[in-house]
FIKE-46293 format. One record per residue (C-alpha): residue number from 1; residue in one letter; x, y, z. Coordinates in pm, 1 decimal. Example, Ala and Ser with C-alpha at 12.3 -4.5 7.8 and 13.67 -1.06 7.14 Angstrom:
! residues 2
<n = 1	res = A	east = 1230.0	north = -450.0	up = 780.0>
<n = 2	res = S	east = 1367.0	north = -106.0	up = 714.0>
***
This chain:
! residues 314
<n = 1	res = M	east = 4287.3	north = 12344.8	up = 16293.2>
<n = 2	res = L	east = 4182.9	north = 12455.1	up = 16640.6>
<n = 3	res = V	east = 4283.4	north = 12236.7	up = 16932.5>
<n = 4	res = A	east = 4109.4	north = 12358.9	up = 17247.8>
<n = 5	res = V	east = 3923.3	north = 12083.0	up = 17428.7>
<n = 6	res = L	east = 3876.4	north = 11975.3	up = 17789.1>
<n = 7	res = A	east = 3938.6	north = 11600.6	up = 17803.1>
<n = 8	res = A	east = 3891.4	north = 11366.3	up = 18098.7>
<n = 9	res = L	east = 4207.5	north = 11165.4	up = 18156.7>
<n = 10	res = P	east = 4207.9	north = 10788.3	up = 18219.3>
<n = 11	res = G	east = 4154.9	north = 10679.5	up = 18576.6>
<n = 12	res = G	east = 3940.8	north = 10977.6	up = 18667.0>
<n = 13	res = R	east = 4230.0	north = 11221.8	up = 18693.3>
<n = 14	res = A	east = 4175.8	north = 11596.0	up = 18645.3>
<n = 15	res = L	east = 4070.8	north = 11728.2	up = 18309.1>
<n = 16	res = A	east = 4346.1	north = 11805.2	up = 18059.1>
<n = 17	res = L	east = 4328.3	north = 12124.0	up = 17858.2>
<n = 18	res = V	east = 4450.2	north = 12065.3	up = 17502.7>
<n = 19	res = R	east = 4480.5	north = 12389.6	up = 17311.8>
<n = 20	res = G	east = 4651.9	north = 12568.6	up = 17024.4>
<n = 21	res = V	east = 4567.8	north = 12679.4	up = 16670.4>
<n = 22	res = V	east = 4767.7	north = 12480.5	up = 16416.0>
<n = 23	res = L	east = 4811.4	north = 12700.5	up = 16108.5>
<n = 24	res = A	east = 5034.9	north = 12450.8	up = 15930.2>
<n = 25	res = P	east = 5273.9	north = 12171.5	up = 16030.6>
<n = 26	res = G	east = 5537.1	north = 12325.3	up = 16255.6>
<n = 27	res = V	east = 5343.1	north = 12647.0	up = 16329.1>
<n = 28	res = V	east = 5117.1	north = 12664.8	up = 16637.8>
<n = 29	res = I	east = 4944.4	north = 12977.9	up = 16770.5>
<n = 30	res = D	east = 4836.3	north = 13015.1	up = 17134.6>
<n = 31	res = P	east = 4601.5	north = 13318.3	up = 17140.9>
<n = 32	res = G	east = 4564.1	north = 13296.5	up = 17519.7>
<n = 33	res = T	east = 4929.7	north = 13387.0	up = 17579.9>
<n = 34	res = A	east = 4980.6	north = 13575.8	up = 17249.5>
<n = 35	res = T	east = 5257.4	north = 13334.6	up = 17153.4>
<n = 36	res = A	east = 5350.9	north = 13151.7	up = 16833.4>
<n = 37	res = Y	east = 5560.6	north = 12835.6	up = 16838.4>
<n = 38	res = V	east = 5752.0	north = 12794.7	up = 16514.0>
<n = 39	res = A	east = 5989.8	north = 12526.3	up = 16386.1>
<n = 40	res = R	east = 6305.1	north = 12707.0	up = 16268.4>
<n = 41	res = P	east = 6463.0	north = 12646.7	up = 15925.5>
<n = 42	res = E	east = 6800.7	north = 12575.6	up = 16085.7>
<n = 43	res = G	east = 6647.3	north = 12329.1	up = 16332.7>
<n = 44	res = G	east = 6494.3	north = 12359.7	up = 16675.8>
<n = 45	res = L	east = 6197.5	north = 12579.8	up = 16753.5>
<n = 46	res = V	east = 6127.7	north = 12930.2	up = 16875.9>
<n = 47	res = A	east = 5853.2	north = 13092.6	up = 17083.8>
<n = 48	res = V	east = 5752.2	north = 13428.0	up = 16933.1>
<n = 49	res = D	east = 5565.5	north = 13719.1	up = 17091.6>
<n = 50	res = L	east = 5265.4	north = 13788.0	up = 16867.0>
<n = 51	res = V	east = 5267.6	north = 14162.9	up = 16930.5>
<n = 52	res = A	east = 5629.7	north = 14249.8	up = 16857.3>
<n = 53	res = G	east = 5747.1	north = 13939.2	up = 16674.3>
<n = 54	res = S	east = 6036.1	north = 13910.3	up = 16918.2>
<n = 55	res = Q	east = 6178.6	north = 13585.7	up = 17050.2>
<n = 56	res = R	east = 6061.0	north = 13474.4	up = 17392.7>
<n = 57	res = W	east = 6274.1	north = 13161.5	up = 17402.3>
<n = 58	res = A	east = 6433.3	north = 12910.1	up = 17167.0>
<n = 59	res = S	east = 6531.9	north = 12545.1	up = 17182.4>
<n = 60	res = E	east = 6799.5	north = 12368.3	up = 16982.2>
<n = 61	res = S	east = 6613.6	north = 12037.9	up = 17008.0>
<n = 62	res = A	east = 6495.8	north = 11908.7	up = 16670.5>
<n = 63	res = A	east = 6121.4	north = 11939.4	up = 16713.7>
<n = 64	res = L	east = 5796.0	north = 12037.7	up = 16545.0>
<n = 65	res = P	east = 5538.9	north = 12198.1	up = 16778.3>
<n = 66	res = L	east = 5205.3	north = 12012.8	up = 16785.4>
<n = 67	res = G	east = 5002.1	north = 12197.3	up = 17051.7>
<n = 68	res = L	east = 4973.4	north = 12251.2	up = 17425.5>
<n = 69	res = V	east = 4855.3	north = 12018.9	up = 17702.2>
<n = 70	res = D	east = 4798.9	north = 12169.1	up = 18047.0>
<n = 71	res = G	east = 5021.8	north = 12462.2	up = 17958.1>
<n = 72	res = R	east = 5306.7	north = 12246.9	up = 17829.0>
<n = 73	res = L	east = 5414.9	north = 12264.9	up = 17468.5>
<n = 74	res = V	east = 5410.6	north = 11920.1	up = 17308.5>
<n = 75	res = A	east = 5640.4	north = 11870.7	up = 17010.6>
<n = 76	res = L	east = 5735.3	north = 11591.2	up = 16773.5>
<n = 77	res = G	east = 6102.7	north = 11508.0	up = 16804.6>
<n = 78	res = E	east = 6348.6	north = 11306.9	up = 16600.1>
<n = 79	res = S	east = 6560.7	north = 11019.0	up = 16726.4>
<n = 80	res = S	east = 6855.6	north = 10837.4	up = 16568.7>
<n = 81	res = D	east = 6666.6	north = 10507.0	up = 16550.7>
<n = 82	res = G	east = 6354.5	north = 10656.2	up = 16385.6>
<n = 83	res = A	east = 6128.4	north = 10603.6	up = 16688.9>
<n = 84	res = L	east = 5839.8	north = 10837.8	up = 16767.0>
<n = 85	res = R	east = 5981.8	north = 11096.8	up = 17006.4>
<n = 86	res = V	east = 5760.5	north = 11339.5	up = 17197.4>
<n = 87	res = I	east = 5915.5	north = 11632.5	up = 17383.4>
<n = 88	res = G	east = 5737.0	north = 11838.1	up = 17645.6>
<n = 89	res = F	east = 5851.3	north = 12198.2	up = 17701.0>
<n = 90	res = D	east = 5759.0	north = 12454.6	up = 17961.5>
<n = 91	res = S	east = 5565.1	north = 12688.3	up = 17732.3>
<n = 92	res = G	east = 5681.4	north = 12995.6	up = 17922.6>
<n = 93	res = T	east = 6054.2	north = 12927.4	up = 17952.1>
<n = 94	res = G	east = 6134.4	north = 12659.5	up = 17694.3>
<n = 95	res = A	east = 6280.5	north = 12424.6	up = 17954.8>
<n = 96	res = T	east = 6249.5	north = 12058.6	up = 17859.7>
<n = 97	res = I	east = 6008.6	north = 11883.3	up = 18095.5>
<n = 98	res = A	east = 5992.0	north = 11535.5	up = 17946.9>
<n = 99	res = T	east = 6116.3	north = 11331.1	up = 17651.1>
<n = 100	res = T	east = 5947.5	north = 11003.4	up = 17561.0>
<n = 101	res = D	east = 6014.9	north = 10755.8	up = 17279.0>
<n = 102	res = A	east = 5784.1	north = 10489.8	up = 17138.9>
<n = 103	res = S	east = 5847.7	north = 10220.9	up = 16880.4>
<n = 104	res = L	east = 5666.0	north = 10226.8	up = 16547.8>
<n = 105	res = P	east = 5579.6	north = 9940.5	up = 16312.2>
<n = 106	res = A	east = 5865.6	north = 9788.9	up = 16113.2>
<n = 107	res = G	east = 5961.0	north = 10005.2	up = 15819.2>
<n = 108	res = V	east = 5817.6	north = 10328.0	up = 15966.0>
<n = 109	res = R	east = 6064.6	north = 10598.7	up = 16069.0>
<n = 110	res = V	east = 6003.3	north = 10950.1	up = 16196.9>
<n = 111	res = H	east = 6166.7	north = 11235.9	up = 16007.6>
<n = 112	res = L	east = 6049.4	north = 11589.2	up = 16063.9>
<n = 113	res = A	east = 6084.5	north = 11702.2	up = 15701.8>
<n = 114	res = D	east = 5995.2	north = 11508.9	up = 15387.7>
<n = 115	res = R	east = 6257.1	north = 11297.0	up = 15217.4>
<n = 116	res = P	east = 6260.3	north = 11173.9	up = 14857.2>
<n = 117	res = G	east = 5964.5	north = 10938.9	up = 14843.1>
<n = 118	res = S	east = 5859.0	north = 10947.4	up = 15208.2>
<n = 119	res = S	east = 5687.3	north = 11170.5	up = 15461.3>
<n = 120	res = F	east = 5577.4	north = 11155.7	up = 15825.7>
<n = 121	res = R	east = 5311.8	north = 11373.1	up = 15989.6>
<n = 122	res = A	east = 5169.9	north = 11384.7	up = 16342.8>
<n = 123	res = V	east = 4887.9	north = 11582.5	up = 16503.3>
<n = 124	res = L	east = 4782.2	north = 11643.9	up = 16864.2>
<n = 125	res = L	east = 4414.7	north = 11587.8	up = 16942.0>
<n = 126	res = A	east = 4176.8	north = 11560.6	up = 17233.8>
<n = 127	res = A	east = 3994.4	north = 11230.2	up = 17184.9>
<n = 128	res = G	east = 3919.5	north = 10902.6	up = 17354.8>
<n = 129	res = G	east = 3919.0	north = 11055.7	up = 17701.5>
<n = 130	res = G	east = 4257.9	north = 11228.2	up = 17684.1>
<n = 131	res = A	east = 4532.8	north = 11381.6	up = 17473.9>
<n = 132	res = L	east = 4612.5	north = 11181.4	up = 17163.0>
<n = 133	res = I	east = 4894.1	north = 11191.2	up = 16907.7>
<n = 134	res = A	east = 4789.8	north = 11047.6	up = 16572.8>
<n = 135	res = W	east = 5051.7	north = 10980.9	up = 16304.6>
<n = 136	res = Q	east = 5065.5	north = 10904.1	up = 15934.3>
<n = 137	res = A	east = 5360.4	north = 10772.7	up = 15733.2>
<n = 138	res = E	east = 5365.1	north = 10761.9	up = 15353.4>
<n = 139	res = S	east = 5629.7	north = 10596.5	up = 15138.9>
<n = 140	res = R	east = 5691.7	north = 10563.8	up = 14768.0>
<n = 141	res = D	east = 5759.0	north = 10251.6	up = 14565.9>
<n = 142	res = P	east = 6129.7	north = 10268.7	up = 14472.9>
<n = 143	res = S	east = 6043.6	north = 10175.8	up = 14114.6>
<n = 144	res = P	east = 6189.0	north = 10434.2	up = 13871.2>
<n = 145	res = L	east = 5841.3	north = 10469.5	up = 13721.4>
<n = 146	res = A	east = 5685.8	north = 10587.1	up = 14046.8>
<n = 147	res = P	east = 5635.7	north = 10965.6	up = 14074.8>
<n = 148	res = L	east = 5829.4	north = 11154.4	up = 14341.6>
<n = 149	res = R	east = 5503.3	north = 11310.8	up = 14458.9>
<n = 150	res = P	east = 5148.0	north = 11226.1	up = 14349.6>
<n = 151	res = A	east = 4946.0	north = 11461.0	up = 14135.8>
<n = 152	res = S	east = 4775.6	north = 11737.8	up = 14333.1>
<n = 153	res = G	east = 4445.6	north = 11623.7	up = 14479.0>
<n = 154	res = T	east = 4516.7	north = 11256.6	up = 14402.9>
<n = 155	res = D	east = 4502.8	north = 10988.8	up = 14670.1>
<n = 156	res = R	east = 4851.3	north = 10837.7	up = 14677.4>
<n = 157	res = R	east = 4717.3	north = 10490.9	up = 14752.8>
<n = 158	res = A	east = 4496.5	north = 10501.4	up = 14443.2>
<n = 159	res = Q	east = 4806.5	north = 10533.4	up = 14226.3>
<n = 160	res = G	east = 4929.9	north = 10198.0	up = 14345.6>
<n = 161	res = Q	east = 5281.0	north = 10334.6	up = 14400.5>
<n = 162	res = W	east = 5244.1	north = 10491.1	up = 14744.9>
<n = 163	res = S	east = 5167.1	north = 10320.2	up = 15073.9>
<n = 164	res = R	east = 5013.7	north = 10480.7	up = 15381.1>
<n = 165	res = R	east = 5027.5	north = 10363.3	up = 15741.9>
<n = 166	res = T	east = 4864.5	north = 10526.6	up = 16043.0>
<n = 167	res = G	east = 4850.3	north = 10489.6	up = 16417.1>
<n = 168	res = A	east = 4793.8	north = 10672.2	up = 16744.9>
<n = 169	res = F	east = 4931.1	north = 10703.1	up = 17098.4>
<n = 170	res = S	east = 4766.4	north = 10830.7	up = 17413.0>
<n = 171	res = L	east = 4968.3	north = 11085.9	up = 17611.5>
<n = 172	res = Q	east = 4953.4	north = 10999.3	up = 17981.3>
<n = 173	res = G	east = 5095.6	north = 11157.6	up = 18295.1>
<n = 174	res = P	east = 5340.2	north = 11444.9	up = 18347.8>
<n = 175	res = Q	east = 5617.7	north = 11247.6	up = 18172.6>
<n = 176	res = L	east = 5402.6	north = 11213.3	up = 17858.8>
<n = 177	res = A	east = 5403.4	north = 10835.6	up = 17851.0>
<n = 178	res = L	east = 5303.0	north = 10704.2	up = 17506.9>
<n = 179	res = V	east = 5049.2	north = 10420.7	up = 17505.9>
<n = 180	res = P	east = 4936.1	north = 10273.0	up = 17171.0>
<n = 181	res = V	east = 4561.2	north = 10314.1	up = 17116.3>
<n = 182	res = A	east = 4308.3	north = 10282.3	up = 16836.9>
<n = 183	res = A	east = 4228.4	north = 10625.3	up = 16696.8>
<n = 184	res = T	east = 3865.9	north = 10722.0	up = 16760.3>
<n = 185	res = V	east = 3874.0	north = 11020.0	up = 16523.1>
<n = 186	res = S	east = 3982.8	north = 11083.5	up = 16164.6>
<n = 187	res = P	east = 4251.2	north = 11351.8	up = 16190.9>
<n = 188	res = T	east = 4360.9	north = 11578.9	up = 15908.0>
<n = 189	res = F	east = 4726.2	north = 11547.2	up = 15810.0>
<n = 190	res = A	east = 4712.3	north = 11792.7	up = 15517.6>
<n = 191	res = D	east = 4996.1	north = 12043.8	up = 15498.7>
<n = 192	res = S	east = 4748.7	north = 12325.7	up = 15427.5>
<n = 193	res = R	east = 4474.5	north = 12382.1	up = 15687.2>
<n = 194	res = L	east = 4263.2	north = 12605.7	up = 15464.5>
<n = 195	res = E	east = 3890.4	north = 12556.3	up = 15408.9>
<n = 196	res = E	east = 3710.2	north = 12740.3	up = 15130.7>
<n = 197	res = L	east = 3346.1	north = 12829.2	up = 15187.1>
<n = 198	res = A	east = 3099.4	north = 12773.0	up = 14906.1>
<n = 199	res = A	east = 2972.2	north = 13089.9	up = 14739.8>
<n = 200	res = E	east = 2602.2	north = 13164.8	up = 14783.6>
<n = 201	res = P	east = 2473.4	north = 13202.2	up = 14520.2>
<n = 202	res = P	east = 2735.3	north = 13032.0	up = 14297.0>
<n = 203	res = T	east = 2955.8	north = 13282.2	up = 14114.9>
<n = 204	res = G	east = 3198.7	north = 13283.2	up = 13822.6>
<n = 205	res = P	east = 3564.0	north = 13172.5	up = 13834.4>
<n = 206	res = D	east = 3694.0	north = 13530.8	up = 13868.2>
<n = 207	res = A	east = 3466.8	north = 13624.0	up = 14157.2>
<n = 208	res = P	east = 3610.7	north = 13677.2	up = 14508.0>
<n = 209	res = R	east = 3651.4	north = 13362.1	up = 14717.5>
<n = 210	res = T	east = 3588.0	north = 13317.8	up = 15089.5>
<n = 211	res = F	east = 3795.5	north = 13108.8	up = 15329.3>
<n = 212	res = L	east = 3752.6	north = 13004.9	up = 15692.7>
<n = 213	res = S	east = 4016.1	north = 13081.9	up = 15955.4>
<n = 214	res = A	east = 4200.8	north = 12796.1	up = 16124.8>
<n = 215	res = D	east = 3991.4	north = 12837.7	up = 16441.0>
<n = 216	res = G	east = 3663.5	north = 12877.6	up = 16248.7>
<n = 217	res = A	east = 3593.0	north = 13224.0	up = 16394.1>
<n = 218	res = Y	east = 3679.3	north = 13450.5	up = 16100.1>
<n = 219	res = R	east = 3634.2	north = 13479.8	up = 15724.8>
<n = 220	res = L	east = 3881.3	north = 13586.3	up = 15457.4>
<n = 221	res = R	east = 3740.6	north = 13724.1	up = 15131.6>
<n = 222	res = S	east = 4004.5	north = 13725.7	up = 14858.5>
<n = 223	res = G	east = 3986.2	north = 13891.2	up = 14518.0>
<n = 224	res = E	east = 4258.4	north = 13944.7	up = 14258.6>
<n = 225	res = R	east = 4364.9	north = 14305.6	up = 14204.1>
<n = 226	res = V	east = 4432.6	north = 14408.7	up = 13846.1>
<n = 227	res = V	east = 4795.1	north = 14524.3	up = 13811.3>
<n = 228	res = E	east = 4962.6	north = 14652.1	up = 13496.2>
<n = 229	res = T	east = 5296.5	north = 14482.2	up = 13549.3>
<n = 230	res = G	east = 5441.3	north = 14219.1	up = 13776.7>
<n = 231	res = P	east = 5285.5	north = 13917.2	up = 13944.6>
<n = 232	res = P	east = 4922.5	north = 13918.3	up = 14060.1>
<n = 233	res = R	east = 4820.3	north = 14066.4	up = 14393.6>
<n = 234	res = Y	east = 4515.7	north = 13992.7	up = 14604.8>
<n = 235	res = D	east = 4292.5	north = 14206.9	up = 14823.3>
<n = 236	res = W	east = 4214.9	north = 14029.9	up = 15149.2>
<n = 237	res = T	east = 3918.9	north = 14142.0	up = 15358.6>
<n = 238	res = I	east = 3892.8	north = 13992.4	up = 15708.7>
<n = 239	res = A	east = 3554.0	north = 13970.9	up = 15881.5>
<n = 240	res = D	east = 3416.6	north = 13801.2	up = 16191.2>
<n = 241	res = A	east = 3150.5	north = 13528.6	up = 16184.8>
<n = 242	res = R	east = 2873.3	north = 13793.7	up = 16179.4>
<n = 243	res = G	east = 3018.3	north = 13955.5	up = 15870.0>
<n = 244	res = H	east = 3159.0	north = 14261.5	up = 16047.4>
<n = 245	res = V	east = 3468.8	north = 14374.1	up = 15854.1>
<n = 246	res = L	east = 3777.5	north = 14402.3	up = 16075.4>
<n = 247	res = G	east = 4033.1	north = 14515.6	up = 15819.8>
<n = 248	res = S	east = 4197.9	north = 14450.8	up = 15487.2>
<n = 249	res = L	east = 4543.7	north = 14404.4	up = 15336.3>
<n = 250	res = L	east = 4718.2	north = 14342.0	up = 15005.8>
<n = 251	res = A	east = 4876.4	north = 13995.1	up = 14974.9>
<n = 252	res = D	east = 5088.7	north = 13824.2	up = 14713.1>
<n = 253	res = I	east = 4898.5	north = 13494.3	up = 14723.7>
<n = 254	res = A	east = 4526.6	north = 13424.9	up = 14691.9>
<n = 255	res = A	east = 4484.0	north = 13272.5	up = 15039.1>
<n = 256	res = A	east = 4670.5	north = 13096.9	up = 15318.4>
<n = 257	res = P	east = 4590.9	north = 12939.1	up = 15655.5>
<n = 258	res = F	east = 4526.4	north = 13229.0	up = 15894.9>
<n = 259	res = V	east = 4405.0	north = 13326.5	up = 16240.4>
<n = 260	res = V	east = 4314.4	north = 13658.7	up = 16402.2>
<n = 261	res = V	east = 4444.1	north = 13760.3	up = 16744.6>
<n = 262	res = D	east = 4328.0	north = 14103.7	up = 16862.1>
<n = 263	res = D	east = 4422.9	north = 14350.7	up = 16584.0>
<n = 264	res = T	east = 4663.9	north = 14111.7	up = 16412.0>
<n = 265	res = V	east = 4606.7	north = 13858.7	up = 16136.4>
<n = 266	res = L	east = 4867.7	north = 13582.1	up = 16120.2>
<n = 267	res = W	east = 4920.7	north = 13358.4	up = 15820.3>
<n = 268	res = V	east = 5174.5	north = 13114.2	up = 15681.0>
<n = 269	res = R	east = 5336.8	north = 13204.8	up = 15351.1>
<n = 270	res = P	east = 5451.1	north = 12894.7	up = 15162.8>
<n = 271	res = A	east = 5800.4	north = 12882.9	up = 15015.3>
<n = 272	res = R	east = 5794.1	north = 13015.6	up = 14661.7>
<n = 273	res = A	east = 5990.8	north = 13202.6	up = 14394.5>
<n = 274	res = E	east = 5876.3	north = 13510.3	up = 14204.2>
<n = 275	res = R	east = 6019.0	north = 13690.1	up = 13904.0>
<n = 276	res = I	east = 6063.4	north = 14060.2	up = 13989.5>
<n = 277	res = E	east = 6208.5	north = 14307.3	up = 13739.9>
<n = 278	res = G	east = 6371.0	north = 14033.0	up = 13537.0>
<n = 279	res = S	east = 6526.0	north = 13845.0	up = 13830.2>
<n = 280	res = W	east = 6400.3	north = 13554.1	up = 14034.0>
<n = 281	res = R	east = 6355.4	north = 13619.6	up = 14403.9>
<n = 282	res = E	east = 6300.1	north = 13343.5	up = 14657.7>
<n = 283	res = F	east = 6061.8	north = 13382.9	up = 14950.7>
<n = 284	res = P	east = 6110.5	north = 13126.7	up = 15230.0>
<n = 285	res = R	east = 5824.9	north = 12970.4	up = 15420.8>
<n = 286	res = A	east = 5735.2	north = 13208.3	up = 15701.7>
<n = 287	res = L	east = 5478.9	north = 13314.1	up = 15958.1>
<n = 288	res = L	east = 5364.4	north = 13669.3	up = 15877.1>
<n = 289	res = A	east = 5182.9	north = 13918.3	up = 16099.4>
<n = 290	res = Y	east = 4975.8	north = 14205.8	up = 15954.8>
<n = 291	res = G	east = 4786.1	north = 14478.7	up = 16138.0>
<n = 292	res = L	east = 4414.2	north = 14472.4	up = 16063.0>
<n = 293	res = T	east = 4377.0	north = 14845.2	up = 16119.3>
<n = 294	res = S	east = 4682.3	north = 14949.8	up = 15918.0>
<n = 295	res = G	east = 4688.7	north = 14669.5	up = 15661.7>
<n = 296	res = A	east = 5069.4	north = 14676.1	up = 15689.9>
<n = 297	res = Q	east = 5308.2	north = 14395.0	up = 15772.1>
<n = 298	res = I	east = 5428.8	north = 14407.7	up = 16133.0>
<n = 299	res = W	east = 5681.8	north = 14127.0	up = 16140.1>
<n = 300	res = E	east = 5792.8	north = 13803.0	up = 15975.0>
<n = 301	res = R	east = 5941.5	north = 13485.4	up = 16119.9>
<n = 302	res = A	east = 6099.8	north = 13218.3	up = 15898.1>
<n = 303	res = A	east = 5956.4	north = 12868.3	up = 15943.8>
<n = 304	res = R	east = 6097.4	north = 12530.5	up = 15850.2>
<n = 305	res = D	east = 5988.2	north = 12408.2	up = 15507.9>
<n = 306	res = L	east = 5883.0	north = 12043.8	up = 15542.0>
<n = 307	res = I	east = 5832.2	north = 11974.1	up = 15171.1>
<n = 308	res = Y	east = 6118.7	north = 11804.8	up = 14985.3>
<n = 309	res = R	east = 6243.7	north = 12032.1	up = 14705.4>
<n = 310	res = G	east = 6572.3	north = 11861.2	up = 14615.4>
<n = 311	res = P	east = 6668.3	north = 11670.8	up = 14301.1>
<n = 312	res = V	east = 6453.4	north = 11384.1	up = 14184.4>
<n = 313	res = P	east = 6626.6	north = 11050.7	up = 14247.4>
<n = 314	res = P	east = 6702.7	north = 10839.1	up = 13938.0>
***
């Protein structure tokens, strides 16, 4: 999802620039400064140089980056009482500029990563005349018959065992004051920000598939490569909106949320396990950078996995 909108602030104040490409929850790309903001597996967040993959700064504060407002990084924090905490960082140095808490409805608590039977997501938007943080909390019926997670593609509310609550706050002033508002947009809280484009004309199930980049400016054409042994591999071809091919690479998954910055394609690899030469190997969730000209991986940065993967409660 691309966040890059000029929004007039309440009271006629100067326009606020809300920007950032959200590849996935906890991973924000700022092409203008060639910086990625990534939630770390061990907690806190790190600012990463897109060219070298090196660390520009890091914060130990428990936070998930949401986007940038007037050059400040806005992140979702975590408080001991479960309130909605928003932290503002100097995007260049990582210094904390402001920390603001706001109460949520009874029964709703913020936790950055999923827990058994509950999740909380927040997104930063430009809407309603200013910067807006919209949130969604989902919780599971504690009945032993309720599934830990709903079936893929199924609305949790339709199962009758999950509840969903939503809300929004306006961000106001340099201290990021949180004012409850009615959301004027329908934000996307999905963990995967990947849109597949319909094939024209329609093709068979084994034909290459085309996906849109997170900022809508590029196309990824993915086709499975036939390999004699081992897990499947996929040929990715990256093109601009006019169809001009920029480069290609070999990936181990069919597609992932991605964005192109200069000669680099960045994408989020989900956490997964793969059997290689008779042994299982785990690959953590990570932001990967590949060169479009070379097709080779340049660097990798581990990212916090927000999905609960622990034991199923009785």
